[in-house]
N, C-alpha and C positions, 0 to 999 in steps of 0.2 A: 733449384726453387722449392721441388715439394718438402723437403727438408726444413728449408726455411720457414714455408708457410707453418709445417708440422710444429715447430719450435713457437713461431708466432703463436698460433691456436693456444698451445699449452701456456704460453705466458699469458695470452689475453684471458685465459680462464684463472690462472693464478690471481692476475690484475682483477676480473669480476669478483671473486671472492674477496680481496682485498678493500673492496671499495663496495660491497654489497650493503645497500641504504646508507652509505657513508660509515660502515664499520666492517670489519672482518669477521668472517663467521668460522671457526675451527671448530670440527667434528672429530670426538674421540674415537679410538678403534673400539671401545667397546659400545657405544650409542648408534642406534639409528637415527637418521635426520630425515625430517620429510623435507623434499625439496622440490619448490616451485619450478615450472619450466624456464624462465625468464631469470632465474639467480644463478649465483656461481658458488661452488664450493670452494674452499680453502681447507685441505685436508693434510694431515702430518704423515709422516713415514710410517708404511705399515698397512695393514688392512682397515678399510672405512666401508661402513654400510649404511644406505640408504635409501629411500622410497620418492620416489616421483608418481603423482597421479597426472595423466595425460587428458589433455583439454581438447584434442582433435586426432583423429588417427592418421598414420601415412607414416613415410619413412624418415626417421632421426639418426644425426650424428653423434656420438659419443666422442668427445675430445676432452683431452687433459694436456695441460704446459706442466714440464717436468724435465729435470736435467738427467733423469734415466727414463727408462719404460716404463709406461702405468698399464696394467691389467685390469680387464672388468669381466665380471660374469653377471648377466642377465638374467633375473626369473621372472616368470608370470604364475601367481597362483600354484607357488611352489616348485615348478617348473624350469627347468634352464632352456631360455630360448635364444640364446648368442654368448658367444665367448670370445676373447681373444685381445691383443694389444691393441691401446687406442694409438690411431682413431679408430672407429669401428660405426659399420652402418648397420642399424638394424629397422624393422618394421612394428610398430605398435597400435594395437586397436585404440579407440577413446574410450575415455573416463574409467579408467581402469589403474592399479594401483602397480609399478613395476619397481621389484627389488633389484638394487645394483650394489655389488660387492667388488670394491676398486682396493688396488694391491699394489704399492711402490715401495722402493727403499729410499725415495728421497720424497720431501714435502713436494704436494701437486695442487694445482688447480684443476677445477671438473666442471663441466657445463654440458648439457645437452642441449642440440642446436636442431631445429628442424632442416629438413634437407631441402625446402623449396627456395626458389629463387629469392637471394636478399638477405634470407635467413642464417644464413652460414657464413662462415671464412670463406669457402672456397667458391663460393658464388656471389660474393660482395656486389653492390651496386657502384657504378663507377660515381666517383664524386664530381657535381657541377658546382657552379657559385650559387644557386640557390635549390633546394627541394623541399617541395612542398608536398608531404605526405601524411599518412593515416594510418594509426596502431589500431588495426580494426578489431582483432582478437585479444581476448584479455591474455596475459603472458606473452606478447608476442614481441619480438626482437628484429630489429633491421640492421644490416650491416651493411658500411659504405667503406669504398677503398679510394684512397685519394696516393697519386704520383706528382713528386713536383717537376716542374717543367725546365727550373732553374734553381739557383740559390736563392732563397725567399724566407721572409719571413711569415707566417698564415695565421690569420685569426678565423676559427671556427667557433661558431654562435648558435646555439640550439633555443628557438623561442618557440612561445606557444601560438597555434594559429588564432586569427580572429573569430573565427566562428568553431564552437565546437572545439577549442584548443586546449591541449594540455603540454606543461613544462616537463618533459620526460628527462630521464638520465642520459648522460654524454660521457662517452669514455672512449680513450684514445689511446693507441699502443702502436709500437713499430711492427716491423716486417718481422722480426725474430720474436716478437709476443712480450717483448718487456713493456710494461707501462711507461707511457710519456705524460699524459695528464689526464687527471679525473675532471679537470672544470672549474671555474669560479661560477657558484649559483647564488642568483639573488631569487625574488618572487617569481619573476616570468621567463627566466632565462637561464642559459649557462653558457660561459666562455671559456675558451680554451685558445692558447696562443704559443706557435713553436717555430723555432728556426729550423729547416729544411734545405739537404744539399741536393744539387740536381741529380734526378732519378732516384731519391730517396721516395720510399712510400709508406705510408701509415694506414690503418684502419680504425674506423669510427664506429662503437657500437650505439645505438639508440634503442631505449626500453623504457617501457612505462613502469609506475609505482605499484608493485602488486597486479591487480586485476585491471589497473585504470587504463581506457582506450581513449584516441580521440586525435586531433590533428595536431602537427607540428610543423616547423620551417627549418630545415637545416641548412646553414649558409657557410661560405669559405670564401674568404678574400685575402689577396698578399696587401700585408700593411706596408701603405706608402711611406717613403722616405721623411715626407713631411708632417706626419703624425704627431701630435701633442706630445711633449716630453716632460715628465715631471723631474723638477732638479731639487736638490737637498733642501734649497731655499723656498721652495713652493708652500705658500699657506693657505688655510680655508679657514674661514672665520666657524668656532664653534656651532653647534644647532643646538638649540633649546626648544623643547614642543611641549603640550599638555598633553596626556594621555586622549586618545582619539585625532587629535588635530594630525595635518599633514601638511608639506613643504615640496617646493620642486628645485631641485638646485637647476643654477644657471651656467651649464658646461656644454661644450662642444662634443655631446654625449657620444658620439659615433668612433671617438677617438679614445675612449675610457671605459673601464670596466668597474662596476661598481657592485660592492657587496655588504651585508650585514654582517659585523661579529656575534651578534645575538638577537635573531627575530624574535624573540620574547619579548626583546623591548623597543625594537623598530624593523620594517621592513624595507625596503627600497627595488625599485622597478628598472628595469633597462632606460625607461626614460626619465630615470632621475627623479622620481616620484619616493620621498621619504615620507613613511607613515606609522606613526606612535603607535605601538601593538601592547604596551605595559608601563610598567613605571620603572626606573632605574637608570644606571649609565650603560654605555656601550661605545662603539666606534665604526662610523662608515669608513670603508677601506675604497679607495681611489686608486686604480691602478693604470696606467699608461698601457700601450701596446707593446712596449719596449721591457717590461716588467718592473718599472720604478713602482713606488706606492708611495702613499702618504694616508695616515689615519687623521679620521677627523671625528672629534668628542661629540657624542649626539648623548644630551640629558633629556630625560622625560618624566615630567612631573604629574603629579595627580591632580586632575582637573578638580576645580571645587565645585561643590553642589551650588547651584543658584535659583531653584524653585523645584516645583512638583506639582503634574497634573493629572487628571486624569482625563481618557481620551474620548469621553462623552458625559455630558450633564447631569445625565440620569439612564436608569435602567430600571427594567419591571422582570420581576420573575415570580414564580407561584409557588405557593407552600409547599415543602418538602424538595424545591429545586435548588441547586447551587451554583454558583459563578465565581468567578474571578475578574473584576472588572478591569481592565487594560488600564495603565498608568505609566508615565515616564517620568524619572527623577530628570532634572536639567542641569547641564546637558546631558543627553545620552550616554555620554562616556565619561562622566563623573566617575570619579574613583570610590567614592562612599554610596553606595546603592541601597544601603538601607533604611527600612521605613517602618512605622508602625500604623494600626488604624484601631480605627474607636466609631460608636455606633450611639446616636441621640436614644435610640429606644431597643436597650437588647432583647426585650419580649417579642420584637418584630424579627429582629434579623440576628442570626448568630454569625461570629466573625472567626475564622481559623487563622494560625499563624502567617499563613502565606497569604493573607488577603480574601480568603475565600468565604463568599457571604452565603449563608443558607437561610431560606424564606422558612418563618416560624409560623407565623399567624397573619392574617389578612391586616395589612395596614402600610402605613410610610414611616421612613426614617432617613435621617441624614448619616453619611458612613464619610468619614475627615480620615485622610492620608498624611503623616506627617513624616519628614525626613529627618533621621538620626543627625546629619550633618546641617547646621543652619535652624533647622525647626521651622522649615517651610511647611505650610499646608493647601491642602485643597479639599473640595467636597464634592460628593454625589449622592443626588437626590434617588431613592431604593423606594419603590413601589410594590408590594407584596399582594398578590392576588391570590383567590381561590385557587386550589390544586387543578391542573390539569387533568380533564377525564381520563381514565387509561381504556381501551377499547380491547376488550377480548372476543374471541368467538370459538366457538367448538362445530365442527364440520363431520357429521356422522352418516354412514352410507351401511347399510346393509344388502349385501350383493349376494350371499348364499343362504338358502336355506336348507331344512333339510328334506328327503326325497329329491334331491336332486335338482331343486328348484334354484334357477339362477338368474340374477337381474342383470343382463347385458348392459354395459355402460354405466353400472352403478360406479363403478370405482373413478371411472372418467369423471362422473359427474360431482361426487363428490370432492376431487380433488380440483376439478375446475372452481367450484366455489370456494373453496380454501384459498386458491390464489387469486381470485377474484377480489375477496376479502382481505390477504394480506398484502397484497401488491399493488394496492390504490396508490396512488402517488407517490411512488418508488418507494415503499415501505411504510410510509405515513398512513397504515390503515391498521387493522385488527390483529392482535398477537394471537395468532390462529394455531389450532391444535385439530388435528383429523385422524379419526378414529373409524375402524371398517369391522363390520360383521360382530358388534358386542352383543353378549347377553343383557339381559334385565338388571342384573347387577352390575354388570360393566359398564354400563350406560350410565346409572347412578355415581358409581364411582369416578366416572370420567367429568362428569358433569362437575363434582366435587373438587377435583385436582385442577381443570382447567380454569375455572371461575374462583380459584384459592385468592385470596389478597383480594376482592374486588371492595371497592368503597361505594358510600354513598352518590359519589359525583360521577362513577365509571359507567360505563355501557358494555352491557354481555350480549352477545348474539349466539344464540342456539341454532343451527340447522339440521334437518335430517331427512333423508331420503330412503324409503322402506316400503313394506306394502303396509296398508292402513285400513281403516274400517270404523262401523258403528254397530255396535250390538247391544239392543234392547235399550237403546237410548245412550249408550255409555260409547265414547270416543278412544281408540286405541291405536296402537304402534306395535308393528310386530317385530318382535328382536329373534334373534337365534336361537333355535331349539323351540319353535313355535310359542314362544312367551310374550306375552302380550303387557303394554304399558300404556293404563288409561291417561287420559288426559289429565285427570285428577290426581294421579301418582306422579306424573310429570311434572305439572305445578306444584305440587309439593316439593319437588326437589329443587326448582329454579326459584321457588319462594324464598328460599333460604340465601340467595345471592341478593348482595345490597344493590344497590342503584338501579337502574333502567335496564328491562330483560327485552331482548329483541327474539321473539319466536318464529322461525320460519319453518313451517311443515310441508313438505315436496313427497306425497303419496296420493293416492287415490283410495274412493270409498271400497267396503268388502262387499257388498252387495244387501246391507243390511239396513234399511231404514226405518224412522220411527214411525211408529203406529200413528196412522189417521193423518199425517203430513204428506203434502203432495208437493210439487216443484221445488222450492229452495230449502226445504227441510234438511238443512245441509251438516255436511261435515264439519264446514267451518264455522257454522252458527255453533253448533254443538261443542267446538273448540273454543269460540269465544265465549260461552257460557261457562266453562268451565275456569278460564282464565281471569275473565273478567269478574267473576262471582257473582254476574246479574242475576242469577239463581238463589243466591243466598245472602244480598246485601250487601256485597262488598266491593261494589263497583268504584265507590270513590276511591280507595286503595288503588285497586286493579288500575285505574286510570292514568296514575303516575308511575306506573312500575312498568307494565307490559304494552310492547306493540307486538301484534300478530300479521303475518302474512301468510297465506296458505294457497297449495296451487288449485283448488278445485273447492267445488260444492259436493255435499253428500249425493248427489244424483249424476256425479260424473265421474269418469276415471281420469287421472294423472297417466300422460302418455310420454312413451320416449322415442326418438327418433335419432335417424342416422343421417350423416350428412351425405353418405354415399352408398352404392352397394359394394358388396354384402355390408351388412351389419356387423360391427366388431366392438369390442371393447371399447377402441380409440375413436372412433367415428360416431359412437351413441352416446346420448345423454338425455336426460329428461327434460320435455319441451320448457317447464317453468324455470329450471337453473341454466339452461342455455339463454332464455330472455333475460332474466335477472342478471347474469353475469354481464350479457351483452349490455344492459342498461348502467352498470357499475363500470364499465369501459374496460371489460376482460372478454376475449373470444375464446370459449370454453373450448372449442373445436379444435383452433391454432394453437391455442396455448400462448397467446401473444396480447399486447394492449393494444386497448381501440379507444375511441373517443368516450367520453362520458354522455353515451346517449340518453340516460335518463335526468340529466340536467338541463329542464327547461327554461328555466330562468338565468342559466348560465353564471351561477354564482360560483362555481365549483365546487359545491356541496349536493348532496341529494337527501333529500328527504324521503319519510315513509311515503306520503303521498304521491311522490314524483316515482318512486320505485313499484308501488303498486300500478300506476297509471303506465306506465311503459311495458311493464312485464304482462300487464293484462292485456294491452292492447298486440305485443309482439306474439303472445302466445296464440293467440286466435288468428294472427297471420299464418305462424307456421301451420295451422290446421287448417286454414280455410279452403283446401282442394279436398278436404276429407270431411266423411259426416260424423267425424269426432266433435267434441265440443267440450271446451276445459275453460272456467271462468274462474278466474285467479280472483280471491279474496282479501279483504284488509281490516282491520280494526286498530285503533280508532279511523273513521274514514275523516279525510284531508288534514291529515294528521300532517306538520311541518317539522315536526321531530327530524332532526338531520342524523340518517342512521350511516353516510359516507362523508368523511369531512374532505 
C-alpha cells in the first residue's frame, strides 16, 4: 500500500505540474525556479534547482512522482538542513527562502505539501457527498480521498460557496498517481466525471489560484442510470448576443456540464447563464454525464451606440481645480465608447483629451459630449468659482535656552497645537509645519518656507510659544542663543505673506513695563500696535490682513500646567494652548479628537471671536484655584472671520 501511495504521490506531482494553471511548467537544469507552495513542478531528467518561500512555519513533506528515485538536498541560508530520497519530511521556519536541489534519471513531478491533516496525500480527508470548506491561508491546498463502494460512474463538482466563495482548481488522480481528470471548468464551477470499479480509490486536490482564499463546495454523486443522454442527432439552436447581453439556457442543468470554448467571447455558469464578454464567434460545449457532447455556436455582435449622457446636469469647481465629469455611453456595453468634448467658452474652462475640465477663471460655460458613433450629444453646465483658500500653519516652540534653561512641556505644547490645526475635520485643516528651538534667522527662514506659494485668498497662521516680554516699549520674542525678535521684525516677515495672516503668540511678559503706564499697558496692546500699524497710520491695511490672538497682557505671565504629578514633558503644556486646542476640538494632553467646544453657534466653524471667547474663559477656569491671572487678548474684537473650517 505504501508503495502505491508513493507512486500515487509521484504521479500526482507530475500531474500537478502538467496542469499548473492550465499549462505545464518545465524547469531546465541550469535555471532556478521560484516555486509557490501550492504549485507543482514538472522537471526533466537530471538536476533541477528551485527556491520556495514558506508562508507558515511547520513540518512539510517533499514528494515526487517518478518511475525512478528522486534525490533532494534542502538548504537554508547556504547551509544544508536535510537530504535524502523522496518522500522526505522536513521542518521549515516562516517567511524564509529554501533552496531545493532535485536530481533523478527520469522526468518527475515535485510538490511541497504541508504535513497538517488534509494538506497532504498521507492524511487526505475522507470524501463525503458534500464538503463545504474554506481555504483560509494563502497557497493552501486540500486533499480528499474517495473509494468506490461498487462499480459506478461518479460526478465530482467543485463550486464557489455562496458567501466569500471562490472557484478553485480541481485535480483528480488515481491511486498509483496517474492523472485521471483535470476537470471541465466554467465561470463558477469545475466538474469531472469518471467510471470506477468497486474498491477503486481516487484522490482529489483542491487549490486556489495563487494566494486566493475563500470558501468552496466539493460534492460527489453517483451518476443515475436515467441521467439525460446527448444523442448524435441532438440539436440546440445557435445563440446570438450583443456584447453586454446575457441569456439563460432551458436545460435540466443537473444532468449536463457547460463550458465555453473562449471566455473572451462569452462565459457560462453552472446554472446555464450565458453572458457576452466580448465580440466574435465561439462555441458552448454541452456535455452529458456519460461523456457525450455537442457544440452550440455562439455569436456575439458589437452593441450599437444609442446615446450618451452626463450623470449630473451641472457641476461646480474652483479656479485651478480639475474634474472629469462622469458620463455613460448608452448602452453601457456599446462596442464603440469613443467620445469627444467641446466647451462654449474656452476662456473659462479648458478640456483635456480624456474629458478632464480645469477651471481657468470665474464664470460659467457649457460642456458638450459627443459620441464618435452616431454623433449623439449631451450637455453639462459648469460654474467656475473663485479659488478655494489654502490654509497653512507654522507652529514654533523654543524649549531650550542657554544656561540650561528648559521649558518643560514646550515640545508637547507645540506638537499639540500642530495636531489641533492639522487634524481638524479629519485632515481638512491647515497644512501644518512644526519647528523647534530656532534661531532668529531660522525663524525667518521657516516663515518663508512654510508660507511659500500663498495667494491673496489663502489663510496663513503663525503660532509660537517661547519666552517674551517688553523692553523700552518694544515687544520681543526670545529665540535660541538669547536672540530677540521684535514685534516689528516679526511683522516685517509676515507682511510678505499674501492673504490673511493669523498670529497667535503664547508667551509671558519679561517684567519690563511701559513707562508711566498702569494696568493693561499690555504686551498684547504693544503687539497689536505693531501689527495693526495704529501708531503709523496703517490700520486700514492691517484690518484686512492680520488677526491677532495672544495669551496674556504685559502685566501678566503666561503659565504652564501639568495634568498630573510629577510634571513631565508629556503631561505639561501652556494653559493657553491647552485651552485653545480644546476649543478647536483637540485634547492636547491625551492626543485625541474631542468636540468643537468653541463652536458656540453650532455651524461647524470656529471664528476668531469664538476661539478667543472660549480660550479666555477656559484659561481662567484652569487657574481659578491659584492666585495666577492670565487674560487672553484678541484683535480685532468681535471678528467673525473663520479661523477653522
